[in-house]
C-alpha positions in Angstrom: 1.5 83.4 6.5 -0.9 86.3 5.9 -1.1 88.9 8.6 -4.6 89.1 10.2 -5.5 92.6 11.5 -5.8 92.9 15.3 -9.4 93.9 15.0 -11.5 90.9 14.0 -13.7 92.1 11.2 -16.6 90.1 9.8 -16.6 88.7 6.3 -19.7 90.6 5.2 -19.5 94.3 4.6 -22.3 96.8 4.2 -21.8 99.7 1.8 -24.7 102.1 1.9 -25.1 105.5 0.3 -27.2 107.7 -1.9 -25.1 106.7 -5.0 -26.6 109.5 -7.1 -24.8 108.4 -9.2 -22.4 105.6 -8.2 -18.9 106.3 -9.5 -15.3 104.9 -9.7 -14.5 106.3 -6.2 -17.2 104.1 -4.7 -15.9 101.1 -6.5 -12.2 101.7 -5.6 -13.2 102.0 -1.9 -15.1 98.7 -2.0 -12.2 97.0 -3.8 -9.8 98.3 -1.2 -12.0 96.9 1.6 -12.2 93.5 -0.1 -8.4 93.3 -0.7 -7.3 94.5 2.7 -9.7 92.6 4.9 -10.4 89.5 2.8 -14.1 90.2 2.8 -16.4 87.5 1.2 -18.9 90.1 0.0 -19.7 93.7 -0.1 -23.5 94.3 0.0 -24.4 97.5 -1.8 -27.4 99.3 -0.4 -28.7 102.5 -2.1 -30.7 104.6 0.2 -34.4 104.6 -0.6 -35.2 107.8 1.4 -32.2 109.1 3.2 -33.3 110.7 6.5 -30.0 112.6 6.7 -29.6 114.1 3.2 -32.9 114.2 1.4 -32.8 116.4 -1.7 -35.6 117.6 -3.9 -33.6 116.7 -7.0 -32.6 113.2 -5.8 -32.9 110.6 -8.6 -35.5 108.0 -8.0 -34.5 105.0 -5.9 -35.1 102.6 -8.7 -32.8 104.6 -11.0 -30.0 104.8 -8.5 -30.4 101.1 -7.7 -30.2 100.2 -11.4 -27.0 102.2 -11.8 -25.4 100.4 -8.9 -26.4 97.1 -10.5 -24.7 98.1 -13.7 -21.6 99.3 -11.9 -21.0 96.0 -10.0 -22.1 93.6 -12.7 -19.7 90.7 -13.1 -18.3 90.8 -9.5 -19.4 87.8 -7.5 -18.2 89.5 -4.3 -20.2 92.7 -4.9 -23.9 92.1 -4.2 -27.0 94.3 -4.5 -29.1 94.2 -1.4 -32.6 92.8 -1.8 -35.3 95.3 -2.2 -36.9 94.3 1.1 -33.7 95.4 2.9 -34.6 99.1 2.6 -38.3 99.2 2.2 -39.7 102.4 3.7 -37.2 104.1 6.0 -33.5 104.1 5.3 -32.4 104.4 9.0 -29.1 102.5 9.3 -30.2 100.4 12.2 -33.2 99.0 10.3 -31.1 98.0 7.3 -28.4 96.5 9.5 -30.9 94.4 11.5 -32.4 93.1 8.2 -29.1 92.1 6.8 -28.1 90.4 10.0 -31.2 88.3 9.7 -30.0 87.3 6.2 -26.5 86.3 7.4 -27.1 85.6 11.2 -23.7 83.9 11.8 -21.5 86.8 10.6 -20.5 90.1 12.1 -20.7 93.0 9.7 -18.2 95.7 9.0 -19.5 98.9 7.6 -17.8 100.8 4.9 -18.2 104.6 5.2 -16.5 107.7 4.1 -14.9 109.8 6.8 -17.5 112.5 6.2 -20.3 110.1 7.0 -18.5 108.3 9.8 -17.9 111.5 11.8 -21.7 111.9 12.1 -22.1 108.4 13.6 -22.8 109.7 17.2 -25.8 111.6 15.8 -27.3 108.6 14.0 -30.7 107.1 15.0 -30.0 104.4 17.7 -26.3 104.9 17.2 -25.4 102.9 20.3 -27.0 99.8 18.9 -25.3 100.3 15.5 -21.9 100.7 17.2 -22.4 97.4 19.1 -23.5 95.5 16.0 -20.7 96.2 13.5 -17.1 97.3 12.9 -16.0 100.2 10.7 -13.8 100.6 7.6 -13.4 104.3 7.0 -12.3 105.7 3.6 -10.4 109.0 3.5 -12.2 111.8 1.9 -10.6 114.8 0.1 -13.0 117.2 1.8 -10.7 117.2 4.9 -7.7 119.5 5.5 -8.6 121.9 2.8 -8.3 119.4 -0.1 -12.0 119.4 -0.7 -11.9 122.9 -2.2 -10.1 121.4 -5.1 -12.4 118.5 -5.5 -12.1 118.2 -9.2 -8.8 120.0 -9.8 -7.3 116.8 -11.1 -10.1 115.9 -13.7 -8.2 117.6 -16.5 -5.2 115.5 -15.7 -7.3 112.4 -15.7 -8.6 113.1 -19.1 -5.1 113.6 -20.5 -3.2 111.1 -18.4 -3.1 107.9 -20.4 -1.3 105.0 -18.7 -0.2 106.0 -15.2 1.8 103.3 -13.4 2.3 105.8 -10.5 -1.2 104.8 -9.3 0.0 101.4 -8.3 3.0 102.9 -6.5 0.7 105.4 -4.7 -1.6 102.6 -3.5 1.3 100.6 -2.2 2.8 103.6 -0.5 -0.4 104.5 1.3 -0.9 100.8 2.2 2.0 101.0 4.6 0.0 103.4 6.7 -2.2 100.5 7.9 0.4 100.0 10.5 -0.1 103.6 11.7 -3.9 103.1 11.9 -3.3 100.0 13.9 -1.5 102.0 16.6 -4.1 104.8 16.5 -7.0 102.5 17.0 -8.1 102.9 20.6 -9.8 99.4 20.8 -7.1 97.3 19.1 -4.5 95.5 21.2 -1.8 98.1 21.3 0.4 96.1 23.7 1.7 93.9 20.8 4.2 95.1 18.3 3.0 95.4 14.7 4.2 92.3 13.0 6.5 92.8 10.0 3.9 90.9 7.9 1.5 93.8 8.5 3.2 96.0 5.9 3.6 93.0 3.6 -0.1 92.3 3.8 -1.0 95.9 3.2 1.3 96.1 0.1 -0.1 92.9 -1.3 -3.7 94.0 -0.8 -2.8 97.3 -2.4 -1.3 95.5 -5.3 -4.6 93.6 -5.8 -6.4 97.0 -5.8 -3.9 98.1 -8.4 -4.8 95.0 -10.5 -8.4 96.2 -10.3 -7.3 99.6 -11.5 -5.4 98.0 -14.3 -8.5 96.1 -15.4 -10.5 99.2 -15.3 -8.5 102.0 -16.9 -10.7 104.8 -15.9 -10.4 103.8 -12.3 -6.6 103.6 -12.6 -6.4 107.0 -14.1 -8.6 108.4 -11.4 -6.2 107.0 -8.8 -3.3 108.4 -10.7 -5.0 111.8 -10.7 -4.9 111.9 -6.9 -1.1 112.2 -7.2 -1.6 115.6 -8.7 -3.0 116.9 -5.4 0.5 116.1 -4.0 1.6 113.3 -1.7 1.9 115.6 1.4 -1.7 116.8 1.1 -2.8 113.2 0.7 -1.0 112.2 3.8 -2.5 115.2 5.6 -6.0 113.9 4.7 -5.0 110.4 5.9 -3.8 111.8 9.3 -7.0 113.9 9.5 -9.1 110.8 8.9 -7.4 109.0 11.7 -8.0 111.9 14.0 -11.7 112.0 13.1 -11.9 108.3 13.8 -10.4 108.7 17.2 -12.8 111.5 18.1 -15.8 109.5 17.0 -14.5 106.5 19.1 -14.2 108.8 22.1 -17.7 110.2 21.6 -19.1 106.7 21.3 -17.2 105.6 24.4 -19.1 108.4 26.2 -22.2 106.5 25.2 -20.7 103.3 26.7 -20.1 101.9 23.2 -16.6 100.7 22.2 -16.2 100.7 18.4 -13.6 99.1 16.2 -12.3 101.0 13.2 -9.6 101.0 10.5 -8.8 103.6 7.9 -8.6 102.0 4.5 -5.2 102.2 2.8 -6.4 104.1 -0.3 -5.7 107.6 -1.5 -8.6 110.1 -1.1 -10.2 110.1 -4.5 -11.0 113.6 -5.8 -14.5 112.8 -7.0 -18.1 113.4 -5.7 -21.5 112.6 -7.0 -22.5 116.2 -6.7 -19.8 117.2 -9.2 -20.8 114.5 -11.6 -24.4 115.8 -11.5 -23.1 119.3 -12.2 -21.0 118.1 -15.1 -24.1 116.4 -16.6 -26.1 119.6 -16.2 -23.3 121.5 -18.0 -23.2 118.9 -20.8 -19.6 117.9 -19.9 -18.1 114.4 -20.2 -18.2 112.1 -17.2 -16.7 109.1 -19.0 -13.6 109.0 -16.8 -15.6 109.3 -13.6 -18.1 106.5 -13.8 -18.2 103.0 -15.4 -19.1 103.0 -19.1 -22.4 101.2 -18.4 -23.4 103.9 -15.9 -22.4 106.7 -18.2 -24.5 105.1 -21.0 -27.4 104.8 -18.7 -27.2 108.4 -17.6 -27.1 109.5 -21.2 -29.9 107.3 -22.3 -32.2 108.5 -19.5 -31.0 112.1 -19.8 -30.3 112.1 -16.0 -29.2 115.3 -14.2 -29.9 117.5 -17.2 -31.3 121.0 -16.7 -33.9 120.5 -19.4 
């Protein structure tokens, strides 16, 4: 029998972001969420105008949305949100309320990177958001000093070839879901973690590994995380759990109890800002984004200096 996590997450998940551009790291995070929590669908929502991180060089919404559509093509469980979902403002509460009108019988979980999640107490109408959804938090390499070497593994990715260690790394980190269970302040901590918990985690990690096998560039990207060393990856995971506890405590101070889990996935050393820089420098991004996205960027000469 499959182990069900103590926190009862909904079957719909919201994955919002600037996605400028969308890359393999985003796709691996979404796949991990689907595998580990048996989500029916991940609804991708590119920000139209992000109130929190507006940039003068931000690619047009229509362009970013088209790149997401190309990246998730062929996946019945990955959906692109309707245009009406983020007409005008991109405040999270407005988007969430719209999506809940589309699927009124479901509770949403929200996929977020740890860097974004730590700002939750400052979000517009954050108390309402906290009451409406649960949280699946992805580790980010920007914590515990790892972010300074954000692309240190790119050379290894380009030269790696087949890296079965990626599957082992996913499975190894999956075992830490039992740790996040105990660290979660709103889950039932009185019960022991069932033995099936680790089995569930390893099985879901194996499914993520199948996704990586079917998408070689994604598999190589996972494998490249090994080059940052296991100990530093674990450090990032522990830091992410600490961040989640602090956010939960701050939200509790606003009389809101949030549910959260840290996704069992290595922190992927990739960022959209670095991809944009690579494009500006005329360097290859083929191992960092799906082929269709890479072709789209090249065809439209995106992120070029001239």
